[in-house]
All heavy atoms as TSV, in Angstrom:
chain	resi	resn	atom	element	x	y	z
A	1	MET	N	N	81.398	6.882	101.836
A	1	MET	CA	C	82.315	7.051	100.729
A	1	MET	C	C	83.070	8.369	100.905
A	1	MET	O	O	82.484	9.408	101.134
A	1	MET	CB	C	81.508	7.065	99.428
A	1	MET	CG	C	82.366	7.179	98.227
A	1	MET	SD	S	81.374	6.708	96.805
A	1	MET	CE	C	81.933	7.876	95.663
A	2	SER	N	N	84.383	8.325	100.803
A	2	SER	CA	C	85.223	9.498	100.999
A	2	SER	C	C	85.852	9.899	99.666
A	2	SER	O	O	86.311	9.058	98.904
A	2	SER	CB	C	86.319	9.163	102.007
A	2	SER	OG	O	87.189	10.247	102.127
A	3	THR	N	N	85.864	11.186	99.387
A	3	THR	CA	C	86.517	11.685	98.176
A	3	THR	C	C	87.547	12.729	98.567
A	3	THR	O	O	87.433	13.376	99.599
A	3	THR	CB	C	85.506	12.327	97.204
A	3	THR	OG1	O	84.899	13.442	97.855
A	3	THR	CG2	C	84.447	11.334	96.760
A	4	THR	N	N	88.551	12.868	97.741
A	4	THR	CA	C	89.549	13.907	97.968
A	4	THR	C	C	89.551	14.830	96.762
A	4	THR	O	O	89.342	14.404	95.635
A	4	THR	CB	C	90.956	13.315	98.158
A	4	THR	OG1	O	91.292	12.561	97.003
A	4	THR	CG2	C	91.021	12.438	99.388
A	5	GLN	N	N	89.773	16.067	97.018
A	5	GLN	CA	C	89.819	17.045	95.953
A	5	GLN	C	C	91.272	17.386	95.672
A	5	GLN	O	O	92.019	17.736	96.586
A	5	GLN	CB	C	89.049	18.299	96.341
A	5	GLN	CG	C	88.947	19.293	95.220
A	5	GLN	CD	C	88.018	20.438	95.585
A	5	GLN	OE1	O	87.352	20.409	96.606
A	5	GLN	NE2	N	87.975	21.440	94.749
A	6	GLU	N	N	91.652	17.289	94.407
A	6	GLU	CA	C	93.021	17.617	94.024
A	6	GLU	C	C	93.199	19.129	93.982
A	6	GLU	O	O	92.257	19.878	93.763
A	6	GLU	CB	C	93.332	17.027	92.658
A	6	GLU	CG	C	93.346	15.504	92.652
A	6	GLU	CD	C	93.700	14.949	91.276
A	6	GLU	OE1	O	94.313	15.682	90.474
A	6	GLU	OE2	O	93.357	13.802	91.024
A	7	SER	N	N	94.430	19.555	94.208
A	7	SER	CA	C	94.742	20.988	94.112
A	7	SER	C	C	94.546	21.456	92.677
A	7	SER	O	O	94.795	20.703	91.733
A	7	SER	CB	C	96.184	21.248	94.517
A	7	SER	OG	O	96.385	20.850	95.849
A	8	PRO	N	N	94.116	22.697	92.489
A	8	PRO	CA	C	93.935	23.189	91.120
A	8	PRO	C	C	95.271	23.325	90.398
A	8	PRO	O	O	96.310	23.552	91.020
A	8	PRO	CB	C	93.288	24.561	91.312
A	8	PRO	CG	C	93.605	24.954	92.705
A	8	PRO	CD	C	93.767	23.686	93.485
A	9	VAL	N	N	95.226	23.205	89.100
A	9	VAL	CA	C	96.411	23.359	88.271
A	9	VAL	C	C	96.618	24.848	88.023
A	9	VAL	O	O	95.683	25.581	87.729
A	9	VAL	CB	C	96.225	22.621	86.923
A	9	VAL	CG1	C	97.394	22.894	85.997
A	9	VAL	CG2	C	96.045	21.139	87.159
A	10	THR	N	N	97.853	25.306	88.153
A	10	THR	CA	C	98.177	26.707	87.900
A	10	THR	C	C	98.968	26.802	86.607
A	10	THR	O	O	100.021	26.188	86.471
A	10	THR	CB	C	99.011	27.299	89.057
A	10	THR	OG1	O	98.291	27.125	90.272
A	10	THR	CG2	C	99.297	28.761	88.836
A	11	LEU	N	N	98.449	27.557	85.654
A	11	LEU	CA	C	99.106	27.729	84.364
A	11	LEU	C	C	99.631	29.157	84.236
A	11	LEU	O	O	99.098	30.088	84.836
A	11	LEU	CB	C	98.116	27.451	83.229
A	11	LEU	CG	C	97.488	26.059	83.206
A	11	LEU	CD1	C	96.432	25.978	82.115
A	11	LEU	CD2	C	98.550	25.002	82.994
A	12	LEU	N	N	100.681	29.319	83.426
A	12	LEU	CA	C	101.201	30.644	83.141
A	12	LEU	C	C	100.205	31.395	82.262
A	12	LEU	O	O	99.482	30.798	81.471
A	12	LEU	CB	C	102.540	30.542	82.412
A	12	LEU	CG	C	103.668	29.879	83.174
A	12	LEU	CD1	C	104.872	29.692	82.261
A	12	LEU	CD2	C	104.051	30.709	84.376
A	13	ASP	N	N	100.153	32.693	82.389
A	13	ASP	CA	C	99.299	33.522	81.548
A	13	ASP	C	C	99.958	33.661	80.178
A	13	ASP	O	O	100.989	34.321	80.048
A	13	ASP	CB	C	99.110	34.893	82.199
A	13	ASP	CG	C	98.223	35.818	81.393
A	13	ASP	OD1	O	97.744	35.420	80.308
A	13	ASP	OD2	O	98.005	36.947	81.851
A	14	PRO	N	N	99.383	33.042	79.133
A	14	PRO	CA	C	100.022	33.090	77.814
A	14	PRO	C	C	99.989	34.472	77.183
A	14	PRO	O	O	100.682	34.731	76.211
A	14	PRO	CB	C	99.222	32.083	76.998
A	14	PRO	CG	C	97.892	32.032	77.656
A	14	PRO	CD	C	98.150	32.287	79.124
A	15	THR	N	N	99.173	35.388	77.712
A	15	THR	CA	C	99.098	36.737	77.155
A	15	THR	C	C	100.109	37.675	77.802
A	15	THR	O	O	100.274	38.798	77.362
A	15	THR	CB	C	97.683	37.328	77.346
A	15	THR	OG1	O	97.399	37.410	78.744
A	15	THR	CG2	C	96.637	36.471	76.665
A	16	SER	N	N	100.778	37.212	78.832
A	16	SER	CA	C	101.757	38.031	79.544
A	16	SER	C	C	103.162	37.553	79.186
A	16	SER	O	O	103.460	36.369	79.312
A	16	SER	CB	C	101.506	37.886	81.043
A	16	SER	OG	O	102.513	38.513	81.767
A	17	PRO	N	N	104.048	38.480	78.759
A	17	PRO	CA	C	105.405	38.035	78.425
A	17	PRO	C	C	106.145	37.561	79.667
A	17	PRO	O	O	105.884	38.036	80.776
A	17	PRO	CB	C	106.065	39.281	77.844
A	17	PRO	CG	C	105.237	40.425	78.279
A	17	PRO	CD	C	103.859	39.910	78.560
A	18	PRO	N	N	107.064	36.616	79.503
A	18	PRO	CA	C	107.842	36.140	80.647
A	18	PRO	C	C	108.765	37.241	81.146
A	18	PRO	O	O	109.151	38.143	80.409
A	18	PRO	CB	C	108.648	34.969	80.071
A	18	PRO	CG	C	108.756	35.268	78.614
A	18	PRO	CD	C	107.487	35.987	78.255
A	19	ARG	N	N	109.114	37.177	82.415
A	19	ARG	CA	C	110.086	38.113	82.988
A	19	ARG	C	C	111.481	37.513	82.824
A	19	ARG	O	O	111.650	36.297	82.969
A	19	ARG	CB	C	109.786	38.352	84.456
A	19	ARG	CG	C	108.534	39.186	84.671
A	19	ARG	CD	C	108.366	39.493	86.134
A	19	ARG	NE	N	108.189	38.239	86.867
A	19	ARG	CZ	C	107.144	37.946	87.611
A	19	ARG	NH1	N	106.182	38.810	87.758
A	19	ARG	NH2	N	107.049	36.789	88.220
A	20	PRO	N	N	112.477	38.351	82.556
A	20	PRO	CA	C	113.845	37.834	82.441
A	20	PRO	C	C	114.304	37.228	83.767
A	20	PRO	O	O	113.926	37.698	84.840
A	20	PRO	CB	C	114.678	39.064	82.117
A	20	PRO	CG	C	113.720	40.133	81.742
A	20	PRO	CD	C	112.403	39.788	82.342
A	21	ALA	N	N	115.095	36.173	83.680
A	21	ALA	CA	C	115.677	35.585	84.886
A	21	ALA	C	C	116.620	36.604	85.505
A	21	ALA	O	O	117.378	37.276	84.799
A	21	ALA	CB	C	116.436	34.306	84.540
A	22	PRO	N	N	116.571	36.762	86.823
A	22	PRO	CA	C	117.445	37.736	87.490
A	22	PRO	C	C	118.922	37.490	87.174
A	22	PRO	O	O	119.404	36.369	87.278
A	22	PRO	CB	C	117.156	37.514	88.982
A	22	PRO	CG	C	115.819	36.847	89.019
A	22	PRO	CD	C	115.730	36.035	87.761
A	23	GLY	N	N	119.600	38.540	86.739
A	23	GLY	CA	C	121.035	38.450	86.474
A	23	GLY	C	C	121.413	37.772	85.175
A	23	GLY	O	O	122.591	37.577	84.910
A	24	CYS	N	N	120.434	37.424	84.338
A	24	CYS	CA	C	120.731	36.718	83.082
A	24	CYS	C	C	120.754	37.710	81.924
A	24	CYS	O	O	119.722	38.281	81.554
A	24	CYS	CB	C	119.698	35.623	82.830
A	24	CYS	SG	S	120.013	34.718	81.289
A	25	ASP	N	N	121.934	37.914	81.345
A	25	ASP	CA	C	122.078	38.849	80.229
A	25	ASP	C	C	121.326	38.385	78.986
A	25	ASP	O	O	120.812	39.202	78.230
A	25	ASP	CB	C	123.558	39.043	79.880
A	25	ASP	CG	C	124.328	39.762	80.971
A	25	ASP	OD1	O	123.695	40.465	81.793
A	25	ASP	OD2	O	125.564	39.622	81.015
A	26	VAL	N	N	121.264	37.074	78.769
A	26	VAL	CA	C	120.561	36.534	77.602
A	26	VAL	C	C	119.070	36.847	77.706
A	26	VAL	O	O	118.462	37.349	76.763
A	26	VAL	CB	C	120.787	35.006	77.461
A	26	VAL	CG1	C	119.927	34.426	76.349
A	26	VAL	CG2	C	122.255	34.711	77.199
A	27	CYS	N	N	118.484	36.575	78.863
A	27	CYS	CA	C	117.059	36.864	79.060
A	27	CYS	C	C	116.791	38.359	78.956
A	27	CYS	O	O	115.780	38.770	78.373
A	27	CYS	CB	C	116.576	36.334	80.407
A	27	CYS	SG	S	116.439	34.534	80.484
A	28	ALA	N	N	117.683	39.185	79.490
A	28	ALA	CA	C	117.508	40.638	79.426
A	28	ALA	C	C	117.536	41.115	77.972
A	28	ALA	O	O	116.726	41.957	77.570
A	28	ALA	CB	C	118.587	41.338	80.250
A	29	ALA	N	N	118.465	40.577	77.179
A	29	ALA	CA	C	118.549	40.959	75.766
A	29	ALA	C	C	117.301	40.515	75.006
A	29	ALA	O	O	116.771	41.264	74.179
A	29	ALA	CB	C	119.808	40.348	75.135
A	30	LEU	N	N	116.839	39.295	75.282
A	30	LEU	CA	C	115.625	38.804	74.620
A	30	LEU	C	C	114.418	39.659	74.997
A	30	LEU	O	O	113.565	39.954	74.150
A	30	LEU	CB	C	115.371	37.339	74.985
A	30	LEU	CG	C	116.279	36.325	74.311
A	30	LEU	CD1	C	116.129	34.954	74.965
A	30	LEU	CD2	C	115.976	36.237	72.825
A	31	ASP	N	N	114.350	40.082	76.251
A	31	ASP	CA	C	113.237	40.913	76.687
A	31	ASP	C	C	113.273	42.276	75.998
A	31	ASP	O	O	112.240	42.796	75.584
A	31	ASP	CB	C	113.272	41.077	78.204
A	31	ASP	CG	C	112.030	41.762	78.735
A	31	ASP	OD1	O	110.910	41.319	78.408
A	31	ASP	OD2	O	112.170	42.742	79.480
A	32	LYS	N	N	114.460	42.841	75.845
A	32	LYS	CA	C	114.604	44.130	75.168
A	32	LYS	C	C	114.203	43.996	73.693
A	32	LYS	O	O	113.492	44.857	73.157
A	32	LYS	CB	C	116.048	44.624	75.290
A	32	LYS	CG	C	116.272	45.991	74.721
A	32	LYS	CD	C	117.688	46.465	74.983
A	32	LYS	CE	C	117.889	47.860	74.405
A	32	LYS	NZ	N	119.226	48.368	74.675
A	33	GLN	N	N	114.652	42.925	73.049
A	33	GLN	CA	C	114.270	42.682	71.656
A	33	GLN	C	C	112.764	42.500	71.537
A	33	GLN	O	O	112.127	43.053	70.637
A	33	GLN	CB	C	114.982	41.442	71.111
A	33	GLN	CG	C	116.460	41.619	70.892
A	33	GLN	CD	C	117.128	40.314	70.473
A	33	GLN	OE1	O	116.473	39.311	70.246
A	33	GLN	NE2	N	118.438	40.335	70.375
A	34	ARG	N	N	112.185	41.712	72.454
A	34	ARG	CA	C	110.747	41.453	72.436
A	34	ARG	C	C	109.960	42.750	72.525
A	34	ARG	O	O	109.038	42.990	71.766
A	34	ARG	CB	C	110.349	40.526	73.596
A	34	ARG	CG	C	108.862	40.218	73.653
A	34	ARG	CD	C	108.391	39.935	75.067
A	34	ARG	NE	N	108.697	40.975	76.026
A	34	ARG	CZ	C	108.023	42.132	76.143
A	34	ARG	NH1	N	107.021	42.414	75.360
A	34	ARG	NH2	N	108.369	43.007	77.065
A	35	ALA	N	N	110.367	43.622	73.453
A	35	ALA	CA	C	109.672	44.898	73.633
A	35	ALA	C	C	109.774	45.764	72.379
A	35	ALA	O	O	108.798	46.418	71.987
A	35	ALA	CB	C	110.245	45.635	74.844
A	36	GLY	N	N	110.929	45.756	71.740
A	36	GLY	CA	C	111.110	46.517	70.496
A	36	GLY	C	C	110.213	46.012	69.385
A	36	GLY	O	O	109.557	46.796	68.682
A	37	TYR	N	N	110.190	44.700	69.212
A	37	TYR	CA	C	109.321	44.113	68.183
A	37	TYR	C	C	107.857	44.419	68.473
A	37	TYR	O	O	107.090	44.757	67.584
A	37	TYR	CB	C	109.514	42.602	68.099
A	37	TYR	CG	C	110.820	42.166	67.486
A	37	TYR	CD1	C	111.610	41.204	68.107
A	37	TYR	CD2	C	111.273	42.694	66.289
A	37	TYR	CE1	C	112.809	40.792	67.556
A	37	TYR	CE2	C	112.473	42.288	65.724
A	37	TYR	CZ	C	113.243	41.333	66.358
A	37	TYR	OH	O	114.421	40.926	65.805
A	38	GLU	N	N	107.486	44.297	69.742
A	38	GLU	CA	C	106.097	44.536	70.130
A	38	GLU	C	C	105.696	45.995	69.863
A	38	GLU	O	O	104.602	46.257	69.367
A	38	GLU	CB	C	105.908	44.197	71.603
A	38	GLU	CG	C	104.462	44.134	72.032
A	38	GLU	CD	C	104.345	43.621	73.450
A	38	GLU	OE1	O	104.460	44.438	74.384
A	38	GLU	OE2	O	104.145	42.395	73.606
A	39	SER	N	N	106.592	46.924	70.154
A	39	SER	CA	C	106.275	48.341	69.938
A	39	SER	C	C	106.133	48.668	68.446
A	39	SER	O	O	105.435	49.605	68.087
A	39	SER	CB	C	107.335	49.240	70.581
A	39	SER	OG	O	108.549	49.175	69.869
A	40	ARG	N	N	106.798	47.870	67.575
A	40	ARG	CA	C	106.674	48.064	66.135
A	40	ARG	C	C	105.532	47.245	65.531
A	40	ARG	O	O	105.331	47.261	64.327
A	40	ARG	CB	C	107.994	47.712	65.453
A	40	ARG	CG	C	109.114	48.679	65.789
A	40	ARG	CD	C	110.361	48.466	64.958
A	40	ARG	NE	N	111.048	47.213	65.203
A	40	ARG	CZ	C	111.906	46.983	66.202
A	40	ARG	NH1	N	112.175	47.942	67.066
A	40	ARG	NH2	N	112.501	45.829	66.330
A	41	GLY	N	N	104.827	46.493	66.380
A	41	GLY	CA	C	103.694	45.704	65.895
A	41	GLY	C	C	104.066	44.368	65.279
A	41	GLY	O	O	103.240	43.733	64.632
A	42	ASP	N	N	105.313	43.924	65.483
A	42	ASP	CA	C	105.758	42.638	64.938
A	42	ASP	C	C	105.510	41.541	65.978
A	42	ASP	O	O	106.418	41.107	66.692
A	42	ASP	CB	C	107.232	42.709	64.560
A	42	ASP	CG	C	107.697	41.517	63.746
A	42	ASP	OD1	O	106.990	40.488	63.702
A	42	ASP	OD2	O	108.793	41.614	63.150
A	43	THR	N	N	104.263	41.097	66.048
A	43	THR	CA	C	103.853	40.114	67.044
A	43	THR	C	C	104.587	38.790	66.878
A	43	THR	O	O	104.947	38.148	67.865
A	43	THR	CB	C	102.332	39.878	66.951
A	43	THR	OG1	O	101.683	41.147	67.055
A	43	THR	CG2	C	101.842	38.967	68.048
A	44	ARG	N	N	104.821	38.392	65.645
A	44	ARG	CA	C	105.495	37.112	65.394
A	44	ARG	C	C	106.911	37.110	65.976
A	44	ARG	O	O	107.306	36.174	66.668
A	44	ARG	CB	C	105.536	36.838	63.898
A	44	ARG	CG	C	106.123	35.511	63.553
A	44	ARG	CD	C	106.069	35.262	62.072
A	44	ARG	NE	N	106.577	33.944	61.754
A	44	ARG	CZ	C	106.614	33.439	60.558
A	44	ARG	NH1	N	106.141	34.124	59.550
A	44	ARG	NH2	N	107.100	32.249	60.359
A	45	ALA	N	N	107.674	38.166	65.730
A	45	ALA	CA	C	109.045	38.240	66.251
A	45	ALA	C	C	109.034	38.371	67.773
A	45	ALA	O	O	109.882	37.779	68.463
A	45	ALA	CB	C	109.794	39.401	65.617
A	46	ALA	N	N	108.076	39.132	68.309
A	46	ALA	CA	C	107.976	39.274	69.767
A	46	ALA	C	C	107.691	37.928	70.418
A	46	ALA	O	O	108.286	37.580	71.444
A	46	ALA	CB	C	106.885	40.289	70.126
A	47	THR	N	N	106.800	37.166	69.820
A	47	THR	CA	C	106.459	35.840	70.344
A	47	THR	C	C	107.659	34.902	70.282
A	47	THR	O	O	107.890	34.118	71.205
A	47	THR	CB	C	105.269	35.243	69.571
A	47	THR	OG1	O	104.164	36.139	69.688
A	47	THR	CG2	C	104.886	33.876	70.098
A	48	THR	N	N	108.443	34.996	69.220
A	48	THR	CA	C	109.647	34.166	69.092
A	48	THR	C	C	110.613	34.464	70.248
A	48	THR	O	O	111.184	33.545	70.844
A	48	THR	CB	C	110.331	34.411	67.735
A	48	THR	OG1	O	109.426	34.031	66.694
A	48	THR	CG2	C	111.622	33.604	67.617
A	49	CYS	N	N	110.777	35.733	70.595
A	49	CYS	CA	C	111.638	36.097	71.727
A	49	CYS	C	C	111.087	35.531	73.032
A	49	CYS	O	O	111.849	35.049	73.874
A	49	CYS	CB	C	111.768	37.609	71.831
A	49	CYS	SG	S	112.740	38.361	70.510
A	50	GLU	N	N	109.769	35.579	73.193
A	50	GLU	CA	C	109.155	35.031	74.406
A	50	GLU	C	C	109.407	33.534	74.519
A	50	GLU	O	O	109.729	33.028	75.599
A	50	GLU	CB	C	107.655	35.311	74.407
A	50	GLU	CG	C	107.321	36.767	74.576
A	50	GLU	CD	C	105.840	37.046	74.470
A	50	GLU	OE1	O	105.030	36.107	74.492
A	50	GLU	OE2	O	105.486	38.238	74.360
A	51	VAL	N	N	109.270	32.820	73.415
A	51	VAL	CA	C	109.503	31.368	73.413
A	51	VAL	C	C	110.960	31.079	73.761
A	51	VAL	O	O	111.251	30.202	74.586
A	51	VAL	CB	C	109.123	30.748	72.050
A	51	VAL	CG1	C	109.596	29.305	71.936
A	51	VAL	CG2	C	107.623	30.832	71.827
A	52	GLU	N	N	111.888	31.831	73.153
A	52	GLU	CA	C	113.309	31.619	73.452
A	52	GLU	C	C	113.598	31.887	74.933
A	52	GLU	O	O	114.354	31.148	75.560
A	52	GLU	CB	C	114.176	32.515	72.577
A	52	GLU	CG	C	114.256	32.053	71.140
A	52	GLU	CD	C	115.234	32.880	70.329
A	52	GLU	OE1	O	116.343	33.164	70.831
A	52	GLU	OE2	O	114.891	33.238	69.200
A	53	MET	N	N	112.990	32.935	75.470
A	53	MET	CA	C	113.220	33.253	76.883
A	53	MET	C	C	112.671	32.148	77.784
A	53	MET	O	O	113.322	31.743	78.741
A	53	MET	CB	C	112.575	34.593	77.241
A	53	MET	CG	C	113.045	35.123	78.580
A	53	MET	SD	S	112.254	36.642	79.125
A	53	MET	CE	C	112.315	37.674	77.704
A	54	ARG	N	N	111.473	31.678	77.483
A	54	ARG	CA	C	110.881	30.607	78.308
A	54	ARG	C	C	111.699	29.319	78.243
A	54	ARG	O	O	111.725	28.557	79.193
A	54	ARG	CB	C	109.446	30.339	77.857
A	54	ARG	CG	C	108.481	31.388	78.323
A	54	ARG	CD	C	107.032	30.995	78.028
A	54	ARG	NE	N	106.126	31.971	78.581
A	54	ARG	CZ	C	105.500	32.909	77.860
A	54	ARG	NH1	N	105.675	32.964	76.555
A	54	ARG	NH2	N	104.694	33.766	78.435
A	55	ASN	N	N	112.365	29.080	77.117
A	55	ASN	CA	C	113.141	27.851	76.951
A	55	ASN	C	C	114.608	28.002	77.361
A	55	ASN	O	O	115.342	27.012	77.371
A	55	ASN	CB	C	113.072	27.375	75.497
A	55	ASN	CG	C	111.703	26.885	75.127
A	55	ASN	OD1	O	110.944	26.397	75.974
A	55	ASN	ND2	N	111.342	27.013	73.864
A	56	HIS	N	N	115.031	29.207	77.700
A	56	HIS	CA	C	116.426	29.430	78.072
A	56	HIS	C	C	116.713	28.740	79.406
A	56	HIS	O	O	115.958	28.894	80.369
A	56	HIS	CB	C	116.702	30.939	78.170
A	56	HIS	CG	C	118.128	31.253	78.390
A	56	HIS	ND1	N	118.588	31.775	79.578
A	56	HIS	CD2	C	119.207	31.112	77.600
A	56	HIS	CE1	C	119.897	31.941	79.488
A	56	HIS	NE2	N	120.291	31.554	78.308
A	57	PRO	N	N	117.806	27.957	79.482
A	57	PRO	CA	C	118.087	27.181	80.705
A	57	PRO	C	C	118.111	28.003	81.988
A	57	PRO	O	O	117.556	27.575	82.994
A	57	PRO	CB	C	119.465	26.569	80.433
A	57	PRO	CG	C	119.557	26.491	78.960
A	57	PRO	CD	C	118.793	27.698	78.445
A	58	LYS	N	N	118.736	29.177	82.009
A	58	LYS	CA	C	118.783	29.975	83.240
A	58	LYS	C	C	117.380	30.441	83.628
A	58	LYS	O	O	117.068	30.561	84.784
A	58	LYS	CB	C	119.699	31.181	83.074
A	58	LYS	CG	C	121.167	30.827	83.158
A	58	LYS	CD	C	121.991	32.080	83.227
A	58	LYS	CE	C	123.446	31.732	83.369
A	58	LYS	NZ	N	124.310	32.899	83.457
A	59	HIS	N	N	116.554	30.733	82.617
A	59	HIS	CA	C	115.195	31.198	82.904
A	59	HIS	C	C	114.360	30.073	83.498
A	59	HIS	O	O	113.669	30.267	84.471
A	59	HIS	CB	C	114.545	31.726	81.627
A	59	HIS	CG	C	113.233	32.385	81.882
A	59	HIS	ND1	N	112.056	31.700	81.864
A	59	HIS	CD2	C	112.924	33.659	82.188
A	59	HIS	CE1	C	111.070	32.528	82.139
A	59	HIS	NE2	N	111.574	33.725	82.330
A	60	THR	N	N	114.447	28.890	82.929
A	60	THR	CA	C	113.624	27.788	83.414
A	60	THR	C	C	114.067	27.341	84.793
A	60	THR	O	O	113.240	26.945	85.603
A	60	THR	CB	C	113.644	26.593	82.433
A	60	THR	OG1	O	114.989	26.201	82.181
A	60	THR	CG2	C	112.981	26.947	81.120
A	61	ARG	N	N	115.357	27.435	85.110
A	61	ARG	CA	C	115.805	27.059	86.455
A	61	ARG	C	C	115.321	28.050	87.489
A	61	ARG	O	O	114.945	27.688	88.577
A	61	ARG	CB	C	117.342	26.969	86.501
A	61	ARG	CG	C	117.870	25.647	86.041
A	61	ARG	CD	C	119.314	25.466	86.479
A	61	ARG	NE	N	120.176	26.519	86.002
A	61	ARG	CZ	C	120.884	26.480	84.873
A	61	ARG	NH1	N	120.796	25.443	84.089
A	61	ARG	NH2	N	121.673	27.480	84.540
A	62	SER	N	N	115.324	29.358	87.135
A	62	SER	CA	C	114.925	30.357	88.127
A	62	SER	C	C	113.420	30.364	88.346
A	62	SER	O	O	112.936	30.783	89.377
A	62	SER	CB	C	115.382	31.746	87.694
A	62	SER	OG	O	114.634	32.178	86.576
A	63	ALA	N	N	112.649	29.880	87.365
A	63	ALA	CA	C	111.193	29.859	87.494
A	63	ALA	C	C	110.704	28.695	88.349
A	63	ALA	O	O	109.585	28.684	88.810
A	63	ALA	CB	C	110.555	29.796	86.110
A	64	SER	N	N	111.560	27.720	88.572
A	64	SER	CA	C	111.125	26.532	89.331
A	64	SER	C	C	110.970	26.821	90.787
A	64	SER	O	O	111.583	27.615	91.366
A	64	SER	CB	C	112.129	25.406	89.195
A	64	SER	OG	O	112.488	25.191	87.875
């Protein structure tokens, strides 16, 4: 009997903020806003910026 082992699944670290897509002003602005909110302790607003950055079309294309 022969078995094959599938490659492990690689997930993004949910505790690490996304990096802005290179050359993308929208991602850069969201990252700057996120850092500001985070430094003021506004985790909810910082997380919202992270979600927007992850869903931004230029960001998702560059991450592929």
